[in-house]
MOPAC internal coordinates of N, CA, C and O (Angstrom, degrees):
PM7 1SCF
backbone

  N    0.0000 0     0.00 0     0.00 0    0    0    0
  C    1.4408 1     0.00 0     0.00 0    1    0    0
  C    1.4600 1   104.52 1     0.00 0    2    1    0
  O    1.2310 1   118.37 1   -44.66 1    3    2    1
  N    1.4009 1   120.70 1   135.34 1    3    2    1
  C    1.4078 1   123.83 1   168.60 1    5    3    2
  C    1.3880 1   116.12 1   -80.74 1    6    5    3
  O    1.2310 1   121.28 1    -9.44 1    7    6    5
  N    1.3455 1   115.16 1   170.56 1    7    6    5
  C    1.5335 1   119.47 1  -179.18 1    9    7    6
  C    1.5769 1   109.21 1   -64.85 1   10    9    7
  O    1.2310 1   122.50 1   143.15 1   11   10    9
  N    1.3589 1   112.81 1   -36.85 1   11   10    9
  C    1.4815 1   119.50 1  -179.48 1   13   11   10
  C    1.6032 1   109.27 1   -67.79 1   14   13   11
  O    1.2310 1   118.50 1   142.38 1   15   14   13
  N    1.3172 1   120.46 1   -37.62 1   15   14   13
  C    1.4506 1   123.08 1   172.63 1   17   15   14
  C    1.5176 1   111.12 1   -67.66 1   18   17   15
  O    1.2310 1   120.91 1   140.91 1   19   18   17
  N    1.2317 1   115.86 1   -39.09 1   19   18   17
  C    1.5551 1   122.68 1   178.71 1   21   19   18
  C    1.4837 1   107.27 1   -61.63 1   22   21   19
  O    1.2310 1   117.72 1   129.62 1   23   22   21
  N    1.3638 1   121.94 1   -50.38 1   23   22   21
  C    1.3808 1   125.10 1   179.90 1   25   23   22
  C    1.5373 1   109.90 1   -56.02 1   26   25   23
  O    1.2310 1   120.35 1   134.23 1   27   26   25
  N    1.2818 1   116.93 1   -45.77 1   27   26   25
  C    1.4792 1   120.01 1  -175.26 1   29   27   26
  C    1.5612 1   107.20 1   -65.51 1   30   29   27
  O    1.2310 1   118.58 1   144.75 1   31   30   29
  N    1.3238 1   120.32 1   -35.25 1   31   30   29
  C    1.4282 1   121.69 1  -178.76 1   33   31   30
  C    1.5997 1   108.93 1   -78.69 1   34   33   31
  O    1.2310 1   117.90 1   154.15 1   35   34   33
  N    1.2904 1   121.61 1   -25.85 1   35   34   33
  C    1.4228 1   123.70 1  -173.78 1   37   35   34
  C    1.5015 1   115.25 1   -76.84 1   38   37   35
  O    1.2310 1   119.83 1   173.78 1   39   38   37
  N    1.3269 1   117.92 1    -6.22 1   39   38   37
  C    1.4053 1   119.92 1  -179.36 1   41   39   38
  C    1.5367 1   111.53 1  -132.67 1   42   41   39
  O    1.2310 1   120.29 1   -24.62 1   43   42   41
  N    1.3712 1   117.04 1   155.38 1   43   42   41
  C    1.4642 1   120.59 1  -179.28 1   45   43   42
  C    1.5401 1   106.03 1   -95.41 1   46   45   43
  O    1.2310 1   119.88 1   167.63 1   47   46   45
  N    1.3868 1   117.83 1   -12.37 1   47   46   45
  C    1.3842 1   124.14 1  -179.10 1   49   47   46
  C    1.6167 1   110.66 1   -73.46 1   50   49   47
  O    1.2310 1   121.95 1   -35.89 1   51   50   49
  N    1.3345 1   113.88 1   144.11 1   51   50   49
  C    1.3781 1   116.76 1   173.59 1   53   51   50
  C    1.4653 1   117.94 1   -92.69 1   54   53   51
  O    1.2310 1   118.73 1   -63.03 1   55   54   53
  N    1.2814 1   120.02 1   116.97 1   55   54   53
  C    1.3881 1   123.81 1  -172.52 1   57   55   54
  C    1.6444 1   109.46 1  -126.09 1   58   57   55
  O    1.2310 1   121.11 1   -35.07 1   59   58   57
  N    1.2506 1   115.49 1   144.93 1   59   58   57
  C    1.5207 1   118.06 1   169.48 1   61   59   58
  C    1.5161 1   106.52 1   -66.16 1   62   61   59
  O    1.2310 1   120.29 1   -30.26 1   63   62   61
  N    1.3984 1   117.05 1   149.74 1   63   62   61
  C    1.4231 1   124.09 1  -179.27 1   65   63   62
  C    1.5202 1   112.58 1   -56.43 1   66   65   63
  O    1.2310 1   119.25 1   148.65 1   67   66   65
  N    1.2320 1   119.04 1   -31.35 1   67   66   65
  C    1.4634 1   123.80 1  -177.53 1   69   67   66
  C    1.6167 1   108.54 1   -66.04 1   70   69   67
  O    1.2310 1   121.52 1   150.46 1   71   70   69
  N    1.2815 1   114.70 1   -29.54 1   71   70   69
  C    1.5040 1   116.87 1  -179.30 1   73   71   70
  C    1.4890 1   106.93 1   -67.16 1   74   73   71
  O    1.2310 1   119.63 1   129.88 1   75   74   73
  N    1.3516 1   118.30 1   -50.12 1   75   74   73
  C    1.3992 1   125.09 1   174.57 1   77   75   74
  C    1.4972 1   113.74 1   -46.39 1   78   77   75
  O    1.2310 1   121.33 1   128.18 1   79   78   77
  N    1.3965 1   115.06 1   -51.82 1   79   78   77
  C    1.3938 1   123.54 1   179.65 1   81   79   78
  C    1.5386 1   112.47 1   -62.24 1   82   81   79
  O    1.2310 1   119.15 1   138.33 1   83   82   81
  N    1.3012 1   119.23 1   -41.67 1   83   82   81
  C    1.4452 1   117.75 1   175.58 1   85   83   82
  C    1.4782 1   115.28 1   -64.74 1   86   85   83
  O    1.2310 1   120.22 1   141.67 1   87   86   85
  N    1.3665 1   117.18 1   -38.33 1   87   86   85
  C    1.4946 1   118.83 1   175.16 1   89   87   86
  C    1.4283 1   110.78 1   -60.00 1   90   89   87
  O    1.2310 1   120.38 1   133.19 1   91   90   89
  N    1.3009 1   116.88 1   -46.81 1   91   90   89
  C    1.5140 1   120.84 1  -178.90 1   93   91   90
  C    1.4612 1   112.27 1   -65.24 1   94   93   91
  O    1.2310 1   119.71 1   140.34 1   95   94   93
  N    1.3298 1   118.15 1   -39.66 1   95   94   93
  C    1.5492 1   123.62 1   177.98 1   97   95   94
  C    1.5503 1   106.97 1   -64.62 1   98   97   95
  O    1.2310 1   118.27 1   138.00 1   99   98   97
  N    1.2671 1   120.89 1   -42.00 1   99   98   97
  C    1.4163 1   124.63 1  -179.51 1  101   99   98
  C    1.6082 1   111.38 1   -60.01 1  102  101   99
  O    1.2310 1   122.03 1   147.20 1  103  102  101
  N    1.3477 1   113.71 1   -32.80 1  103  102  101
  C    1.4189 1   120.09 1   176.41 1  105  103  102
  C    1.5227 1   112.79 1   -94.10 1  106  105  103
  O    1.2310 1   120.05 1  -169.90 1  107  106  105
  N    1.3140 1   117.51 1    10.10 1  107  106  105
  C    1.5512 1   123.84 1   176.12 1  109  107  106
  C    1.6078 1   106.13 1    59.08 1  110  109  107
  O    1.2310 1   120.16 1  -130.03 1  111  110  109
  N    1.3295 1   117.30 1    49.97 1  111  110  109
  C    1.4154 1   126.30 1   179.61 1  113  111  110
  C    1.5438 1   108.17 1  -125.78 1  114  113  111
  O    1.2310 1   121.77 1   -48.18 1  115  114  113
  N    1.3602 1   114.22 1   131.82 1  115  114  113
  C    1.4405 1   118.00 1   177.77 1  117  115  114
  C    1.5351 1   108.64 1   -88.68 1  118  117  115
  O    1.2310 1   121.38 1   -53.96 1  119  118  117
  N    1.4219 1   114.96 1   126.04 1  119  118  117
  C    1.4263 1   119.28 1  -178.63 1  121  119  118
  C    1.4829 1   117.03 1   -65.65 1  122  121  119
  O    1.2310 1   121.30 1   158.26 1  123  122  121
  N    1.4182 1   115.11 1   -21.74 1  123  122  121
  C    1.3921 1   123.46 1  -174.03 1  125  123  122
  C    1.6054 1   111.79 1   -80.60 1  126  125  123
  O    1.2310 1   120.95 1   163.84 1  127  126  125
  N    1.3251 1   115.80 1   -16.16 1  127  126  125
  C    1.4708 1   118.66 1   177.22 1  129  127  126
  C    1.5114 1   113.49 1   -67.81 1  130  129  127
  O    1.2310 1   120.49 1   -20.16 1  131  130  129
  N    1.3134 1   116.68 1   159.84 1  131  130  129
  C    1.4232 1   124.41 1   178.14 1  133  131  130
  C    1.5668 1   106.83 1   -67.27 1  134  133  131
  O    1.2310 1   120.50 1   -44.00 1  135  134  133
  N    1.3004 1   116.66 1   136.00 1  135  134  133
  C    1.4337 1   124.06 1   175.15 1  137  135  134
  C    1.4976 1   115.82 1   -56.33 1  138  137  135
  O    1.2310 1   120.90 1   155.72 1  139  138  137
  N    1.2617 1   115.88 1   -24.28 1  139  138  137
  C    1.4662 1   118.88 1  -179.41 1  141  139  138
  C    1.5002 1   111.93 1   -77.28 1  142  141  139
  O    1.2310 1   120.13 1   174.73 1  143  142  141
  N    1.2752 1   117.36 1    -5.27 1  143  142  141
  C    1.5033 1   122.07 1   173.99 1  145  143  142
  C    1.5108 1   110.77 1   -80.35 1  146  145  143
  O    1.2310 1   119.86 1   159.51 1  147  146  145
  N    1.2749 1   117.87 1   -20.49 1  147  146  145
  C    1.4790 1   121.31 1   179.66 1  149  147  146
  C    1.5137 1   116.03 1   -71.88 1  150  149  147
  O    1.2310 1   120.76 1   -47.88 1  151  150  149
  N    1.3359 1   116.16 1   132.12 1  151  150  149
  C    1.4373 1   119.53 1   176.97 1  153  151  150
  C    1.5107 1   107.67 1   -77.26 1  154  153  151
  O    1.2310 1   121.59 1    -8.80 1  155  154  153
  N    1.3515 1   114.56 1   171.20 1  155  154  153
  C    1.4404 1   118.68 1  -173.60 1  157  155  154
  C    1.6354 1   105.00 1   -73.82 1  158  157  155
  O    1.2310 1   118.38 1   144.88 1  159  158  157
  N    1.2813 1   120.68 1   -35.12 1  159  158  157
  C    1.4557 1   125.81 1   171.72 1  161  159  158
  C    1.5231 1   110.61 1   -54.65 1  162  161  159
  O    1.2310 1   118.97 1   131.65 1  163  162  161
  N    1.3515 1   119.56 1   -48.35 1  163  162  161
  C    1.4100 1   125.39 1  -177.90 1  165  163  162
  C    1.5335 1   112.50 1   -64.39 1  166  165  163
  O    1.2310 1   120.60 1   142.94 1  167  166  165
  N    1.4005 1   116.45 1   -37.06 1  167  166  165
  C    1.3819 1   125.54 1  -179.79 1  169  167  166
  C    1.5755 1   106.23 1   -67.77 1  170  169  167
  O    1.2310 1   118.88 1   132.35 1  171  170  169
  N    1.2920 1   119.74 1   -47.65 1  171  170  169
  C    1.4694 1   122.93 1  -178.41 1  173  171  170
  C    1.4695 1   109.65 1   -67.74 1  174  173  171
  O    1.2310 1   118.20 1   140.95 1  175  174  173
  N    1.3249 1   121.03 1   -39.05 1  175  174  173
  C    1.4952 1   119.81 1   179.15 1  177  175  174
  C    1.5144 1   112.34 1   -73.15 1  178  177  175
  O    1.2310 1   117.89 1   147.56 1  179  178  177
  N    1.3886 1   121.61 1   -32.44 1  179  178  177
  C    1.3632 1   122.18 1   169.86 1  181  179  178
  C    1.6378 1   116.06 1   -62.98 1  182  181  179
  O    1.2310 1   126.44 1   141.02 1  183  182  181
  N    1.3452 1   105.22 1   -38.98 1  183  182  181
  C    1.4986 1   109.07 1   175.12 1  185  183  182
  C    1.5304 1   115.29 1   -66.20 1  186  185  183
  O    1.2310 1   122.19 1   142.21 1  187  186  185
  N    1.2135 1   113.41 1   -37.79 1  187  186  185
  C    1.5909 1   121.44 1   178.84 1  189  187  186
  C    1.5920 1   104.74 1   -62.85 1  190  189  187
  O    1.2310 1   122.21 1   132.98 1  191  190  189
  N    1.3713 1   113.37 1   -47.02 1  191  190  189
  C    1.4539 1   116.70 1   177.83 1  193  191  190
  C    1.4071 1   113.78 1   -63.26 1  194  193  191
  O    1.2310 1   116.64 1   151.60 1  195  194  193
  N    1.3154 1   123.99 1   -28.40 1  195  194  193
  C    1.4776 1   125.74 1   177.58 1  197  195  194
  C    1.5167 1   107.66 1   -69.83 1  198  197  195
  O    1.2310 1   122.66 1   135.63 1  199  198  197
  N    1.3226 1   112.50 1   -44.37 1  199  198  197
  C    1.5397 1   120.62 1   179.23 1  201  199  198
  C    1.5585 1   109.09 1   -63.49 1  202  201  199
  O    1.2310 1   121.11 1   134.52 1  203  202  201
  N    1.3212 1   115.48 1   -45.48 1  203  202  201
  C    1.4791 1   120.52 1   178.13 1  205  203  202
  C    1.5695 1   111.44 1   -54.29 1  206  205  203
  O    1.2310 1   122.59 1   134.51 1  207  206  205
  N    1.3943 1   112.64 1   -45.49 1  207  206  205
  C    1.3810 1   115.45 1  -179.39 1  209  207  206
  C    1.5392 1   114.31 1   -66.41 1  210  209  207
  O    1.2310 1   122.32 1   144.20 1  211  210  209
  N    1.3126 1   113.16 1   -35.80 1  211  210  209
  C    1.4363 1   120.36 1  -177.24 1  213  211  210
  C    1.5624 1   111.27 1   -73.77 1  214  213  211
  O    1.2310 1   118.08 1   137.70 1  215  214  213
  N    1.3909 1   121.25 1   -42.30 1  215  214  213
  C    1.3713 1   122.49 1  -169.80 1  217  215  214
  C    1.5087 1   113.49 1  -101.46 1  218  217  215
  O    1.2310 1   119.29 1   155.56 1  219  218  217
  N    1.3359 1   118.97 1   -24.44 1  219  218  217
  C    1.4592 1   121.81 1  -177.89 1  221  219  218
  C    1.4670 1   111.36 1  -102.42 1  222  221  219
  O    1.2310 1   120.29 1   136.32 1  223  222  221
  N    1.3359 1   117.04 1   -43.68 1  223  222  221
  C    1.4681 1   120.90 1  -171.12 1  225  223  222
  C    1.5729 1   114.37 1   -93.14 1  226  225  223
  O    1.2310 1   121.17 1   167.72 1  227  226  225
  N    1.3748 1   115.37 1   -12.28 1  227  226  225
  C    1.4744 1   121.24 1  -170.21 1  229  227  226
  C    1.5886 1   106.59 1  -118.02 1  230  229  227
  O    1.2310 1   120.93 1   -23.00 1  231  230  229
  N    1.3854 1   115.83 1   157.00 1  231  230  229
  C    1.3933 1   120.05 1   174.99 1  233  231  230
  C    1.5277 1   112.36 1   -61.97 1  234  233  231
  O    1.2310 1   117.79 1   -15.85 1  235  234  233
  N    1.2861 1   121.81 1   164.15 1  235  234  233
  C    1.3802 1   125.04 1  -179.44 1  237  235  234
  C    1.5359 1   112.22 1   -81.81 1  238  237  235
  O    1.2310 1   122.56 1   161.65 1  239  238  237
  N    1.4169 1   112.70 1   -18.35 1  239  238  237
  C    1.4670 1   113.27 1   177.62 1  241  239  238
  C    1.5544 1   106.21 1  -145.54 1  242  241  239
  O    1.2310 1   119.62 1   -29.69 1  243  242  241
  N    1.2652 1   118.34 1   150.31 1  243  242  241
  C    1.4470 1   124.76 1   179.27 1  245  243  242
  C    1.5676 1   109.95 1  -127.87 1  246  245  243
  O    1.2310 1   119.83 1   -25.75 1  247  246  245
  N    1.2708 1   117.92 1   154.25 1  247  246  245
  C    1.4626 1   117.79 1   178.97 1  249  247  246
  C    1.5570 1   104.95 1   -94.21 1  250  249  247
  O    1.2310 1   123.44 1    -7.80 1  251  250  249
  N    1.3332 1   111.02 1   172.20 1  251  250  249
  C    1.5411 1   114.71 1  -179.02 1  253  251  250
  C    1.5454 1   107.92 1   -79.18 1  254  253  251
  O    1.2310 1   122.82 1   -18.87 1  255  254  253
  N    1.3040 1   112.21 1   161.13 1  255  254  253
  C    1.5106 1   118.86 1  -176.07 1  257  255  254
  C    1.5488 1   106.02 1  -140.69 1  258  257  255
  O    1.2310 1   122.54 1   -42.48 1  259  258  257
  N    1.3151 1   112.74 1   137.52 1  259  258  257
  C    1.4595 1   122.51 1  -178.88 1  261  259  258
  C    1.5520 1   107.36 1  -132.28 1  262  261  259
  O    1.2310 1   121.97 1   -44.03 1  263  262  261
  N    1.3874 1   113.84 1   135.97 1  263  262  261
  C    1.4888 1   119.42 1   169.00 1  265  263  262
  C    1.4485 1   111.73 1  -121.85 1  266  265  263
  O    1.2310 1   120.09 1   -53.15 1  267  266  265
  N    1.2778 1   117.43 1   126.85 1  267  266  265
  C    1.5324 1   123.33 1   177.46 1  269  267  266
  C    1.4142 1   113.21 1  -123.71 1  270  269  267
  O    1.2310 1   118.83 1   -48.49 1  271  270  269
  N    1.3250 1   119.84 1   131.51 1  271  270  269
  C    1.4235 1   118.20 1   171.72 1  273  271  270
  C    1.5858 1   106.81 1  -154.42 1  274  273  271
  O    1.2310 1   119.78 1   -60.69 1  275  274  273
  N    1.3122 1   118.02 1   119.31 1  275  274  273
  C    1.4523 1   123.29 1  -172.79 1  277  275  274
  C    1.4468 1   109.46 1    50.34 1  278  277  275
  O    1.2310 1   119.20 1    63.43 1  279  278  277
  N    1.3698 1   119.13 1  -116.57 1  279  278  277
  C    1.4188 1   125.06 1  -177.94 1  281  279  278
  C    1.5782 1   113.25 1   -96.58 1  282  281  279
  O    1.2310 1   122.81 1  -174.51 1  283  282  281
  N    1.3173 1   112.23 1     5.49 1  283  282  281
  C    1.5304 1   117.76 1  -179.69 1  285  283  282
  C    1.5634 1   110.35 1   -95.81 1  286  285  283
  O    1.2310 1   121.68 1   -51.32 1  287  286  285
  N    1.2583 1   114.40 1   128.68 1  287  286  285
  C    1.4363 1   121.58 1   178.18 1  289  287  286
  C    1.5859 1   110.82 1  -138.52 1  290  289  287
  O    1.2310 1   123.69 1   -46.14 1  291  290  289
  N    1.4429 1   110.52 1   133.86 1  291  290  289
  C    1.4170 1   113.74 1  -177.98 1  293  291  290
  C    1.5935 1   101.71 1  -147.03 1  294  293  291
  O    1.2310 1   121.86 1   -40.85 1  295  294  293
  N    1.3674 1   114.04 1   139.15 1  295  294  293
  C    1.3955 1   117.41 1   177.23 1  297  295  294
  C    1.5331 1   115.36 1  -150.17 1  298  297  295
  O    1.2310 1   119.38 1   -34.52 1  299  298  297
  N    1.2850 1   118.79 1   145.48 1  299  298  297
  C    1.4351 1   125.12 1   172.63 1  301  299  298
  C    1.5901 1   110.15 1  -115.66 1  302  301  299
  O    1.2310 1   121.46 1   -41.07 1  303  302  301
  N    1.3132 1   114.81 1   138.93 1  303  302  301
  C    1.4056 1   120.52 1   174.47 1  305  303  302
  C    1.5390 1   115.48 1   -73.85 1  306  305  303
  O    1.2310 1   119.16 1   -13.31 1  307  306  305
  N    1.1730 1   119.21 1   166.69 1  307  306  305
  C    1.4275 1   125.13 1   178.44 1  309  307  306
  C    1.6326 1   108.85 1   -74.06 1  310  309  307
  O    1.2310 1   120.73 1   -29.04 1  311  310  309
  N    1.3744 1   116.22 1   150.96 1  311  310  309
  C    1.4581 1   112.94 1  -176.77 1  313  311  310
  C    1.6466 1   102.33 1  -134.61 1  314  313  311
  O    1.2310 1   122.85 1   -28.55 1  315  314  313
  N    1.2304 1   112.15 1   151.45 1  315  314  313
  C    1.4844 1   115.33 1   176.18 1  317  315  314
  C    1.6037 1   103.46 1  -147.09 1  318  317  315
  O    1.2310 1   121.24 1   -36.47 1  319  318  317
  N    1.3345 1   115.24 1   143.53 1  319  318  317
  C    1.3963 1   124.64 1   175.51 1  321  319  318
  C    1.4774 1   111.79 1  -108.47 1  322  321  319
  O    1.2310 1   121.04 1   -60.35 1  323  322  321
  N    1.2326 1   115.62 1   119.65 1  323  322  321
  C    1.4892 1   124.14 1  -179.44 1  325  323  322
  C    1.5443 1   107.52 1   -67.69 1  326  325  323
  O    1.2310 1   121.07 1   -23.80 1  327  326  325
  N    1.2861 1   115.57 1   156.20 1  327  326  325
  C    1.5476 1   121.01 1   174.84 1  329  327  326
  C    1.4805 1   110.50 1   -60.50 1  330  329  327
  O    1.2310 1   118.54 1   140.27 1  331  330  329
  N    1.3454 1   120.39 1   -39.73 1  331  330  329
  C    1.4115 1   122.20 1   179.87 1  333  331  330
  C    1.5712 1   112.34 1   -66.78 1  334  333  331
  O    1.2310 1   121.46 1   134.59 1  335  334  333
  N    1.3502 1   114.81 1   -45.41 1  335  334  333
  C    1.4852 1   119.76 1   175.07 1  337  335  334
  C    1.5390 1   110.70 1   -58.82 1  338  337  335
  O    1.2310 1   121.48 1   134.15 1  339  338  337
  N    1.3444 1   114.78 1   -45.85 1  339  338  337
  C    1.5284 1   118.54 1  -176.68 1  341  339  338
  C    1.4905 1   106.64 1   -63.08 1  342  341  339
  O    1.2310 1   117.19 1   132.77 1  343  342  341
  N    1.2817 1   122.94 1   -47.23 1  343  342  341
  C    1.4478 1   124.77 1  -179.49 1  345  343  342
  C    1.5417 1   110.16 1   -64.03 1  346  345  343
  O    1.2310 1   117.14 1   135.17 1  347  346  345
  N    1.2634 1   123.05 1   -44.83 1  347  346  345
  C    1.4485 1   125.08 1   176.51 1  349  347  346
  C    1.5002 1   114.29 1   -58.74 1  350  349  347
  O    1.2310 1   120.59 1   136.90 1  351  350  349
  N    1.4052 1   116.48 1   -43.10 1  351  350  349
  C    1.4679 1   123.64 1   175.74 1  353  351  350
  C    1.5015 1   110.35 1   -65.67 1  354  353  351
  O    1.2310 1   117.21 1   140.45 1  355  354  353
  N    1.3350 1   122.92 1   -39.55 1  355  354  353
  C    1.3679 1   124.12 1  -178.84 1  357  355  354
  C    1.5329 1   109.65 1   -66.92 1  358  357  355
  O    1.2310 1   120.02 1   138.66 1  359  358  357
  N    1.3520 1   117.57 1   -41.34 1  359  358  357
  C    1.5239 1   119.74 1   174.09 1  361  359  358
  C    1.5127 1   112.19 1   -62.77 1  362  361  359
  O    1.2310 1   118.13 1   139.03 1  363  362  361
  N    1.2428 1   121.16 1   -40.97 1  363  362  361
  C    1.4670 1   123.59 1  -179.04 1  365  363  362
  C    1.5591 1   111.13 1   -71.13 1  366  365  363
  O    1.2310 1   122.35 1   141.66 1  367  366  365
  N    1.3545 1   113.10 1   -38.34 1  367  366  365
  C    1.5706 1   115.60 1   173.28 1  369  367  366
  C    1.4729 1   112.63 1   -66.60 1  370  369  367
  O    1.2310 1   118.99 1   134.40 1  371  370  369
  N    1.3757 1   119.53 1   -45.60 1  371  370  369
  C    1.4582 1   121.10 1   177.01 1  373  371  370
  C    1.4867 1   116.20 1   -60.76 1  374  373  371
  O    1.2310 1   121.81 1   148.36 1  375  374  373
  N    1.4722 1   114.14 1   -31.64 1  375  374  373
  C    1.4204 1   115.21 1   178.46 1  377  375  374
  C    1.5537 1   111.79 1   -70.53 1  378  377  375
  O    1.2310 1   122.35 1   140.23 1  379  378  377
  N    1.3252 1   113.10 1   -39.77 1  379  378  377
  C    1.4800 1   118.56 1   178.78 1  381  379  378
  C    1.5801 1   110.16 1   -61.10 1  382  381  379
  O    1.2310 1   121.69 1   132.73 1  383  382  381
  N    1.3614 1   114.37 1   -47.27 1  383  382  381
  C    1.5004 1   118.28 1   179.84 1  385  383  382
  C    1.4911 1   110.62 1   -62.97 1  386  385  383
  O    1.2310 1   118.98 1   138.38 1  387  386  385
  N    1.2431 1   119.55 1   -41.62 1  387  386  385
  C    1.4919 1   120.64 1   177.41 1  389  387  386
  C    1.4511 1   112.39 1   -63.40 1  390  389  387
  O    1.2310 1   120.92 1   140.71 1  391  390  389
  N    1.3919 1   115.84 1   -39.29 1  391  390  389
  C    1.4691 1   118.77 1  -173.73 1  393  391  390
  C    1.5403 1   108.59 1   -64.12 1  394  393  391
  O    1.2310 1   119.05 1   143.38 1  395  394  393
  N    1.3504 1   119.42 1   -36.62 1  395  394  393
  C    1.4326 1   120.20 1   178.16 1  397  395  394
  C    1.4782 1   116.67 1  -105.88 1  398  397  395
  O    1.2310 1   120.06 1  -161.33 1  399  398  397
  N    1.3411 1   117.49 1    18.67 1  399  398  397
  C    1.4650 1   126.85 1   170.58 1  401  399  398
  C    1.4575 1   104.98 1    56.87 1  402  401  399
  O    1.2310 1   117.17 1  -134.42 1  403  402  401
  N    1.2623 1   123.00 1    45.58 1  403  402  401
  C    1.4667 1   129.16 1   174.89 1  405  403  402
  C    1.4887 1   112.75 1   -77.86 1  406  405  403
  O    1.2310 1   116.34 1   -46.01 1  407  406  405
  N    1.3040 1   124.56 1   133.99 1  407  406  405
  C    1.4494 1   131.12 1   175.31 1  409  407  406
  C    1.4777 1   115.41 1   -47.56 1  410  409  407
  O    1.2310 1   120.01 1   151.76 1  411  410  409
  N    1.3502 1   117.59 1   -28.24 1  411  410  409
  C    1.4877 1   120.33 1  -176.47 1  413  411  410
  C    1.4147 1   108.55 1   -70.81 1  414  413  411
  O    1.2310 1   117.57 1   155.31 1  415  414  413
  N    1.3508 1   122.24 1   -24.69 1  415  414  413
  C    1.5220 1   123.52 1   177.16 1  417  415  414
  C    1.4386 1   108.74 1   -59.53 1  418  417  415
  O    1.2310 1   119.02 1   132.66 1  419  418  417
  N    1.3835 1   119.48 1   -47.34 1  419  418  417
  C    1.4284 1   121.85 1  -177.69 1  421  419  418
  C    1.5288 1   111.03 1   -66.60 1  422  421  419
  O    1.2310 1   119.77 1   145.01 1  423  422  421
  N    1.3934 1   118.04 1   -34.99 1  423  422  421
  C    1.4469 1   123.46 1   176.97 1  425  423  422
  C    1.5277 1   109.18 1   -63.62 1  426  425  423
  O    1.2310 1   118.89 1   138.63 1  427  426  425
  N    1.3455 1   119.72 1   -41.37 1  427  426  425
  C    1.4176 1   121.19 1  -175.36 1  429  427  426
  C    1.5084 1   111.55 1   -71.63 1  430  429  427
  O    1.2310 1   121.76 1   147.57 1  431  430  429
  N    1.2801 1   114.23 1   -32.43 1  431  430  429
  C    1.4800 1   119.82 1   177.87 1  433  431  430
  C    1.5419 1   113.62 1   -70.72 1  434  433  431
  O    1.2310 1   121.67 1   152.67 1  435  434  433
  N    1.3402 1   114.41 1   -27.33 1  435  434  433
  C    1.4254 1   122.02 1  -178.93 1  437  435  434
  C    1.5644 1   115.09 1   -79.38 1  438  437  435
  O    1.2310 1   120.59 1   162.22 1  439  438  437
  N    1.3095 1   116.48 1   -17.78 1  439  438  437
  C    1.4799 1   121.83 1   178.16 1  441  439  438
  C    1.4874 1   108.43 1  -102.39 1  442  441  439
  O    1.2310 1   122.08 1   -25.18 1  443  442  441
  N    1.2621 1   113.62 1   154.82 1  443  442  441
  C    1.5324 1   119.81 1   179.77 1  445  443  442
  C    1.5130 1   106.21 1   -93.00 1  446  445  443
  O    1.2310 1   118.96 1   -47.94 1  447  446  445
  N    1.3561 1   119.58 1   132.06 1  447  446  445
  C    1.4196 1   124.32 1   178.47 1  449  447  446
  C    1.5604 1   108.95 1   -98.78 1  450  449  447
  O    1.2310 1   120.92 1   171.67 1  451  450  449
  N    1.3516 1   115.85 1    -8.33 1  451  450  449
  C    1.4059 1   115.98 1  -175.00 1  453  451  450
  C    1.4272 1   112.76 1   -75.01 1  454  453  451
  O    1.2310 1   117.33 1   -44.09 1  455  454  453
  N    1.3415 1   122.68 1   135.91 1  455  454  453
  C    1.4853 1   124.35 1  -176.23 1  457  455  454
  C    1.5701 1   106.09 1   -86.98 1  458  457  455
  O    1.2310 1   121.10 1   139.92 1  459  458  457
  N    1.2849 1   115.50 1   -40.08 1  459  458  457
  C    1.5647 1   121.01 1  -177.04 1  461  459  458
  C    1.5418 1   101.95 1  -127.11 1  462  461  459
  O    1.2310 1   120.39 1   -50.37 1  463  462  461
  N    1.2446 1   116.86 1   129.63 1  463  462  461
  C    1.4980 1   126.01 1   172.71 1  465  463  462
  C    1.4901 1   106.47 1  -102.34 1  466  465  463
  O    1.2310 1   119.11 1   -65.23 1  467  466  465
  N    1.3248 1   119.30 1   114.77 1  467  466  465
  C    1.4588 1   120.72 1   172.03 1  469  467  466
  C    1.5229 1   108.51 1   -86.07 1  470  469  467
  O    1.2310 1   126.15 1   -47.44 1  471  470  469
  N    1.3742 1   105.78 1   132.56 1  471  470  469
  C    1.5299 1   113.43 1   176.13 1  473  471  470
  C    1.4599 1   108.81 1  -119.15 1  474  473  471
  O    1.2310 1   119.91 1   -27.46 1  475  474  473
  N    1.2895 1   117.77 1   152.54 1  475  474  473
  C    1.4159 1   120.79 1   179.00 1  477  475  474
  C    1.5533 1   112.45 1   -88.81 1  478  477  475
  O    1.2310 1   119.58 1   -42.98 1  479  478  477
  N    1.2520 1   118.40 1   137.02 1  479  478  477
  C    1.5252 1   122.57 1  -174.04 1  481  479  478
  C    1.5705 1   102.03 1  -114.95 1  482  481  479
  O    1.2310 1   122.08 1   -46.71 1  483  482  481
  N    1.2900 1   113.61 1   133.29 1  483  482  481
  C    1.3967 1   125.72 1   171.18 1  485  483  482
  C    1.5002 1   114.19 1  -107.53 1  486  485  483
  O    1.2310 1   120.46 1   -52.82 1  487  486  485
  N    1.3459 1   116.72 1   127.18 1  487  486  485
  C    1.4685 1   118.92 1  -179.00 1  489  487  486
  C    1.5821 1   102.08 1   -98.07 1  490  489  487
  O    1.2310 1   124.80 1   -64.86 1  491  490  489
  N    1.3616 1   108.39 1   115.14 1  491  490  489
  C    1.4554 1   117.54 1   176.87 1  493  491  490
  C    1.5464 1   109.67 1  -103.76 1  494  493  491
  O    1.2310 1   118.99 1   -55.63 1  495  494  493
  N    1.3528 1   119.52 1   124.37 1  495  494  493
  C    1.4594 1   121.24 1   177.96 1  497  495  494
  C    1.4885 1   109.12 1  -110.61 1  498  497  495
  O    1.2310 1   120.10 1   180.00 1  499  498  497

């Protein structure tokens, strides 16, 4: 199994192959190497990068897609990320980045992940 194939199997999210290649290149890893050459740290950081791409850089839902040409047919179903899944993935991703002192940990802490901020209102008469 190549690293590219491992990355595809390591996530439930649907990505174009070029996304996997970019993530690996950013980590200075060749996707054509055998996946057994990866260290545990590299596997965890690649997993965190996949989650980062899915929950930070991508929309929370996508529509279905179909391609047809003569006898060729290929389709992807729609995907949605629930709030609970998104929050769980963010916690896991931050844990990995913090564990290896990755700069993305600081970036994630600098941005707000709250969609709605509840503020207290005081009625003064």
